[in-house]
KELOGU-897654 format. One record per residue: z, y, x of N, C-alpha, C in turn. Coordinates in nm, 3 decimals, always signed. Each point is the difference from the previous one (the first is absolute). Layout:
// residues N
r nZ: Z nY: Y nX: X caZ: Z caY: Y caX: X cZ: Z cY: Y cX: X
...
// end
This chain:
// residues 99
r nZ: +6.350 nY: +4.896 nX: +3.269 caZ: +0.046 caY: -0.005 caX: -0.146 cZ: +0.162 cY: -0.017 cX: +0.019
r nZ: +0.055 nY: +0.112 nX: -0.101 caZ: +0.132 caY: -0.046 caX: -0.009 cZ: +0.064 cY: -0.081 cX: -0.052
r nZ: +0.101 nY: -0.072 nX: +0.031 caZ: +0.071 caY: -0.106 caX: -0.069 cZ: +0.064 cY: +0.041 cX: -0.139
r nZ: -0.014 nY: -0.090 nX: -0.105 caZ: +0.044 caY: +0.039 caX: -0.144 cZ: +0.094 cY: -0.091 cX: -0.008
r nZ: +0.146 nY: +0.026 nX: -0.001 caZ: +0.117 caY: -0.057 caX: -0.042 cZ: +0.039 cY: -0.023 cX: -0.123
r nZ: +0.044 nY: -0.109 nX: -0.038 caZ: +0.031 caY: -0.053 caX: -0.133 cZ: +0.175 cY: -0.044 cX: +0.007
r nZ: +0.059 nY: +0.029 nX: -0.095 caZ: +0.131 caY: -0.028 caX: +0.022 cZ: +0.050 cY: -0.070 cX: -0.151
r nZ: +0.095 nY: -0.058 nX: -0.003 caZ: +0.044 caY: -0.069 caX: -0.132 cZ: +0.142 cY: -0.027 cX: +0.009
r nZ: +0.091 nY: +0.041 nX: -0.106 caZ: +0.142 caY: -0.041 caX: -0.011 cZ: +0.002 cY: -0.143 cX: -0.060
r nZ: +0.077 nY: -0.088 nX: +0.078 caZ: +0.002 caY: -0.119 caX: -0.047 cZ: +0.147 cY: -0.053 cX: -0.023
r nZ: +0.033 nY: -0.126 nX: -0.041 caZ: +0.121 caY: -0.039 caX: -0.024 cZ: +0.088 cY: +0.088 cX: -0.091
r nZ: -0.082 nY: +0.069 nX: -0.105 caZ: +0.050 caY: +0.056 caX: -0.107 cZ: +0.004 cY: -0.079 cX: -0.136
r nZ: +0.089 nY: +0.037 nX: -0.101 caZ: +0.005 caY: -0.086 caX: -0.125 cZ: -0.147 cY: +0.006 cX: -0.057
r nZ: -0.086 nY: +0.112 nX: +0.007 caZ: -0.109 caY: +0.016 caX: -0.079 cZ: -0.126 cY: +0.013 cX: +0.143
r nZ: -0.104 nY: -0.051 nX: -0.037 caZ: -0.088 caY: +0.024 caX: +0.109 cZ: -0.052 cY: +0.143 cX: +0.016
r nZ: -0.017 nY: +0.050 nX: +0.097 caZ: -0.049 caY: +0.117 caX: +0.028 cZ: -0.135 cY: +0.002 cX: +0.064
r nZ: -0.091 nY: +0.081 nX: -0.046 caZ: -0.142 caY: +0.015 caX: +0.046 cZ: -0.009 cY: +0.035 cX: +0.141
r nZ: -0.088 nY: -0.036 nX: +0.080 caZ: -0.018 caY: +0.060 caX: +0.138 cZ: -0.054 cY: +0.120 cX: -0.035
r nZ: +0.003 nY: +0.104 nX: +0.124 caZ: -0.036 caY: +0.124 caX: -0.017 cZ: -0.050 cY: +0.040 cX: +0.136
r nZ: -0.132 nY: +0.071 nX: +0.003 caZ: -0.056 caY: +0.055 caX: +0.127 cZ: +0.071 cY: +0.100 cX: +0.047
r nZ: +0.048 nY: +0.005 nX: +0.114 caZ: +0.071 caY: +0.100 caX: +0.074 cZ: -0.070 cY: +0.105 cX: +0.083
r nZ: -0.043 nY: +0.099 nX: -0.025 caZ: -0.084 caY: +0.092 caX: +0.074 cZ: +0.065 cY: +0.063 cX: +0.124
r nZ: -0.073 nY: +0.029 nX: +0.122 caZ: +0.054 caY: +0.083 caX: +0.093 cZ: +0.105 cY: -0.052 cX: +0.078
r nZ: +0.009 nY: -0.158 nX: +0.002 caZ: +0.095 caY: -0.066 caX: +0.076 cZ: -0.066 cY: -0.039 cX: +0.128
r nZ: +0.069 nY: -0.014 nX: +0.121 caZ: -0.063 caY: -0.054 caX: +0.121 cZ: +0.043 cY: -0.123 cX: +0.039
r nZ: +0.122 nY: -0.063 nX: -0.063 caZ: +0.038 caY: -0.126 caX: +0.012 cZ: +0.057 cY: -0.061 cX: -0.118
r nZ: +0.049 nY: -0.147 nX: +0.011 caZ: +0.041 caY: -0.070 caX: -0.108 cZ: +0.148 cY: +0.072 cX: -0.019
r nZ: +0.073 nY: +0.050 nX: +0.107 caZ: +0.121 caY: +0.040 caX: -0.032 cZ: +0.016 cY: +0.124 cX: -0.079
r nZ: -0.093 nY: +0.091 nX: +0.027 caZ: -0.011 caY: +0.133 caX: -0.060 cZ: -0.046 cY: -0.014 cX: -0.152
r nZ: -0.094 nY: -0.115 nX: -0.028 caZ: -0.041 caY: -0.019 caX: -0.137 cZ: +0.123 cY: -0.063 cX: -0.064
r nZ: +0.095 nY: -0.069 nX: +0.039 caZ: +0.103 caY: -0.075 caX: -0.044 cZ: +0.088 cY: +0.124 cX: -0.044
r nZ: +0.043 nY: +0.081 nX: +0.082 caZ: +0.075 caY: +0.106 caX: -0.012 cZ: -0.038 cY: +0.110 cX: -0.108
r nZ: -0.136 nY: +0.017 nX: -0.008 caZ: -0.036 caY: +0.086 caX: -0.111 cZ: +0.021 cY: -0.057 cX: -0.139
r nZ: -0.050 nY: -0.140 nX: -0.010 caZ: +0.019 caY: -0.052 caX: -0.128 cZ: +0.139 cY: +0.006 cX: -0.021
r nZ: +0.101 nY: -0.053 nX: +0.072 caZ: +0.113 caY: -0.035 caX: -0.046 cZ: +0.080 cY: +0.140 cX: -0.027
r nZ: -0.038 nY: +0.126 nX: +0.074 caZ: +0.059 caY: +0.126 caX: -0.024 cZ: -0.044 cY: +0.051 cX: -0.131
r nZ: -0.122 nY: -0.014 nX: -0.034 caZ: -0.038 caY: +0.028 caX: -0.149 cZ: +0.063 cY: -0.069 cX: -0.092
r nZ: +0.010 nY: -0.122 nX: +0.018 caZ: +0.080 caY: -0.097 caX: -0.106 cZ: +0.124 cY: +0.022 cX: -0.032
r nZ: +0.100 nY: +0.020 nX: +0.111 caZ: +0.132 caY: +0.044 caX: -0.003 cZ: +0.003 cY: +0.134 cX: -0.074
r nZ: -0.080 nY: +0.097 nX: +0.030 caZ: -0.007 caY: +0.138 caX: -0.057 cZ: -0.004 cY: -0.017 cX: -0.143
r nZ: -0.116 nY: -0.092 nX: -0.049 caZ: -0.023 caY: -0.008 caX: -0.145 cZ: +0.092 cY: -0.058 cX: -0.068
r nZ: +0.103 nY: -0.087 nX: +0.076 caZ: +0.109 caY: -0.077 caX: -0.068 cZ: +0.124 cY: +0.085 cX: -0.011
r nZ: -0.009 nY: +0.111 nX: +0.068 caZ: +0.117 caY: +0.085 caX: +0.015 cZ: +0.124 cY: -0.061 cX: +0.070
r nZ: -0.049 nY: -0.093 nX: +0.099 caZ: +0.096 caY: -0.057 caX: +0.085 cZ: +0.066 cY: -0.102 cX: -0.072
r nZ: -0.026 nY: -0.062 nX: -0.112 caZ: +0.084 caY: -0.101 caX: -0.069 cZ: -0.045 cY: -0.149 cX: +0.097
r nZ: -0.104 nY: +0.005 nX: +0.034 caZ: -0.022 caY: -0.143 caX: +0.093 cZ: -0.025 cY: +0.042 cX: +0.123
r nZ: +0.099 nY: -0.071 nX: +0.096 caZ: +0.040 caY: +0.046 caX: +0.130 cZ: -0.050 cY: -0.108 cX: +0.113
r nZ: -0.057 nY: -0.103 nX: -0.045 caZ: -0.049 caY: -0.091 caX: +0.109 cZ: -0.092 cY: -0.103 cX: -0.071
r nZ: -0.089 nY: -0.069 nX: +0.090 caZ: -0.115 caY: -0.074 caX: -0.034 cZ: -0.084 cY: -0.026 cX: +0.107
r nZ: -0.118 nY: -0.042 nX: -0.012 caZ: -0.096 caY: -0.061 caX: +0.085 cZ: -0.136 cY: +0.075 cX: -0.046
r nZ: -0.100 nY: +0.006 nX: +0.112 caZ: -0.125 caY: +0.074 caX: -0.016 cZ: -0.097 cY: -0.085 cX: +0.093
r nZ: -0.117 nY: -0.030 nX: -0.044 caZ: -0.118 caY: -0.060 caX: +0.069 cZ: -0.097 cY: +0.084 cX: +0.033
r nZ: -0.039 nY: +0.014 nX: +0.104 caZ: -0.131 caY: +0.102 caX: +0.050 cZ: -0.092 cY: -0.083 cX: +0.063
r nZ: -0.124 nY: +0.052 nX: -0.036 caZ: -0.113 caY: -0.066 caX: +0.062 cZ: -0.122 cY: +0.102 cX: -0.010
r nZ: -0.108 nY: -0.029 nX: +0.095 caZ: -0.098 caY: +0.073 caX: +0.021 cZ: -0.109 cY: -0.045 cX: -0.078
r nZ: -0.078 nY: +0.101 nX: -0.072 caZ: -0.123 caY: -0.053 caX: -0.092 cZ: -0.111 cY: -0.055 cX: +0.090
r nZ: -0.033 nY: -0.123 nX: -0.068 caZ: -0.110 caY: -0.071 caX: +0.063 cZ: +0.073 cY: -0.111 cX: +0.123
r nZ: +0.124 nY: -0.014 nX: -0.019 caZ: +0.044 caY: -0.086 caX: +0.103 cZ: +0.112 cY: +0.041 cX: +0.087
r nZ: +0.024 nY: -0.075 nX: +0.101 caZ: +0.083 caY: +0.051 caX: +0.099 cZ: +0.153 cY: -0.057 cX: -0.009
r nZ: +0.083 nY: +0.014 nX: +0.076 caZ: +0.152 caY: -0.056 caX: -0.022 cZ: +0.041 cY: +0.077 cX: -0.116
r nZ: +0.097 nY: -0.080 nX: -0.052 caZ: +0.089 caY: +0.039 caX: -0.119 cZ: +0.146 cY: +0.012 cX: +0.057
r nZ: +0.062 nY: +0.085 nX: -0.040 caZ: +0.122 caY: +0.042 caX: +0.063 cZ: +0.125 cY: +0.008 cX: -0.112
r nZ: +0.112 nY: -0.049 nX: +0.011 caZ: +0.104 caY: -0.004 caX: -0.115 cZ: +0.121 cY: +0.061 cX: +0.063
r nZ: +0.037 nY: +0.110 nX: -0.088 caZ: +0.129 caY: +0.065 caX: +0.060 cZ: +0.096 cY: -0.007 cX: -0.121
r nZ: +0.133 nY: -0.039 nX: +0.042 caZ: +0.100 caY: +0.037 caX: -0.093 cZ: +0.063 cY: +0.128 cX: +0.017
r nZ: +0.016 nY: +0.090 nX: -0.110 caZ: +0.042 caY: +0.132 caX: +0.009 cZ: +0.136 cY: +0.014 cX: -0.075
r nZ: +0.062 nY: +0.110 nX: +0.031 caZ: +0.109 caY: +0.043 caX: -0.062 cZ: +0.014 cY: +0.148 cX: +0.014
r nZ: +0.029 nY: +0.079 nX: -0.107 caZ: +0.034 caY: +0.142 caX: -0.016 cZ: +0.132 cY: +0.042 cX: +0.015
r nZ: +0.020 nY: +0.086 nX: +0.116 caZ: +0.150 caY: +0.026 caX: +0.011 cZ: +0.009 cY: +0.142 cX: -0.036
r nZ: +0.085 nY: +0.052 nX: -0.085 caZ: +0.027 caY: +0.137 caX: -0.057 cZ: +0.148 cY: +0.058 cX: +0.069
r nZ: -0.004 nY: +0.109 nX: +0.020 caZ: +0.097 caY: +0.078 caX: +0.031 cZ: +0.035 cY: +0.120 cX: -0.113
r nZ: +0.110 nY: -0.030 nX: -0.050 caZ: +0.031 caY: +0.098 caX: -0.111 cZ: +0.078 cY: +0.109 cX: +0.043
r nZ: -0.020 nY: +0.116 nX: -0.042 caZ: +0.041 caY: +0.123 caX: +0.067 cZ: +0.134 cY: +0.028 cX: -0.093
r nZ: +0.079 nY: +0.065 nX: +0.077 caZ: +0.149 caY: +0.055 caX: -0.061 cZ: -0.041 cY: +0.092 cX: -0.146
r nZ: +0.027 nY: -0.040 nX: -0.109 caZ: -0.016 caY: +0.050 caX: -0.099 cZ: +0.116 cY: +0.091 cX: -0.085
r nZ: +0.119 nY: +0.004 nX: +0.080 caZ: +0.127 caY: +0.052 caX: -0.050 cZ: -0.017 cY: +0.143 cX: -0.008
r nZ: -0.107 nY: +0.075 nX: +0.047 caZ: -0.001 caY: +0.151 caX: -0.014 cZ: -0.112 cY: +0.038 cX: -0.102
r nZ: -0.079 nY: -0.108 nX: -0.050 caZ: -0.108 caY: +0.020 caX: -0.088 cZ: +0.035 cY: +0.013 cX: -0.152
r nZ: -0.069 nY: +0.092 nX: -0.042 caZ: +0.036 caY: +0.019 caX: -0.163 cZ: -0.076 cY: -0.098 cX: -0.054
r nZ: -0.005 nY: -0.022 nX: -0.141 caZ: -0.042 caY: -0.083 caX: -0.091 cZ: -0.162 cY: -0.005 cX: -0.006
r nZ: -0.054 nY: +0.124 nX: +0.029 caZ: -0.129 caY: +0.014 caX: -0.045 cZ: -0.087 cY: +0.033 cX: +0.149
r nZ: +0.053 nY: -0.042 nX: +0.122 caZ: -0.072 caY: -0.002 caX: +0.121 cZ: -0.040 cY: -0.123 cX: +0.027
r nZ: -0.108 nY: -0.004 nX: +0.074 caZ: -0.078 caY: -0.123 caX: +0.044 cZ: +0.084 cY: -0.037 cX: +0.126
r nZ: -0.030 nY: -0.141 nX: +0.016 caZ: +0.049 caY: -0.052 caX: +0.121 cZ: -0.103 cY: -0.054 cX: +0.058
r nZ: -0.015 nY: +0.008 nX: +0.149 caZ: -0.104 caY: -0.035 caX: +0.074 cZ: +0.045 cY: -0.128 cX: +0.094
r nZ: -0.050 nY: -0.106 nX: -0.025 caZ: +0.057 caY: -0.123 caX: +0.052 cZ: -0.106 cY: -0.051 cX: +0.106
r nZ: +0.036 nY: -0.017 nX: +0.119 caZ: -0.067 caY: -0.032 caX: +0.120 cZ: -0.013 cY: -0.154 cX: +0.013
r nZ: -0.104 nY: -0.052 nX: +0.032 caZ: -0.024 caY: -0.143 caX: -0.001 cZ: -0.091 cY: -0.043 cX: +0.133
r nZ: +0.004 nY: -0.126 nX: +0.014 caZ: -0.076 caY: -0.055 caX: +0.112 cZ: -0.034 cY: -0.138 cX: -0.038
r nZ: -0.137 nY: -0.038 nX: +0.018 caZ: -0.039 caY: -0.137 caX: -0.026 cZ: -0.012 cY: -0.067 cX: +0.130
r nZ: +0.060 nY: -0.137 nX: +0.006 caZ: +0.036 caY: -0.055 caX: +0.111 cZ: -0.103 cY: -0.133 cX: -0.013
r nZ: -0.105 nY: +0.001 nX: +0.087 caZ: -0.078 caY: -0.138 caX: -0.019 cZ: +0.026 cY: -0.103 cX: +0.115
r nZ: +0.007 nY: -0.116 nX: -0.029 caZ: +0.010 caY: -0.097 caX: +0.113 cZ: -0.117 cY: -0.121 cX: -0.019
r nZ: -0.086 nY: -0.012 nX: +0.068 caZ: -0.098 caY: -0.080 caX: +0.001 cZ: +0.041 cY: -0.166 cX: -0.001
r nZ: -0.044 nY: -0.068 nX: -0.072 caZ: +0.046 caY: -0.153 caX: +0.007 cZ: -0.084 cY: -0.062 cX: +0.104
r nZ: +0.051 nY: -0.065 nX: +0.085 caZ: -0.072 caY: -0.088 caX: +0.094 cZ: -0.036 cY: -0.125 cX: -0.041
r nZ: -0.124 nY: -0.042 nX: +0.016 caZ: -0.071 caY: -0.157 caX: -0.068 cZ: +0.051 cY: -0.051 cX: +0.119
r nZ: +0.069 nY: -0.115 nX: -0.001 caZ: +0.012 caY: -0.104 caX: +0.107 cZ: -0.069 cY: -0.128 cX: -0.056
r nZ: -0.122 nY: -0.021 nX: +0.064 caZ: -0.072 caY: -0.107 caX: -0.057 cZ: +0.005 cY: -0.123 cX: +0.091
// end
């Protein structure tokens, strides 16, 4: 049976409901998927945070700090009505639990 990953953005001003993340093979890919969707939906306004990921039915939970890094293109040659394509990258850093 395939693993079903869940992820939740944490440490936000408002609580965010957990989401099932289909098609992921590990914790990190589930975290990346959720964060990428979130940053896109926010239009790049929120560029850092934390995400908690776990497997349905138990298993190890992992927490990642994340940041979105954007590279703005040179817009000096663009007209007022032209779209700008911004390139970005999500950087995940797993928190190490030192017990």
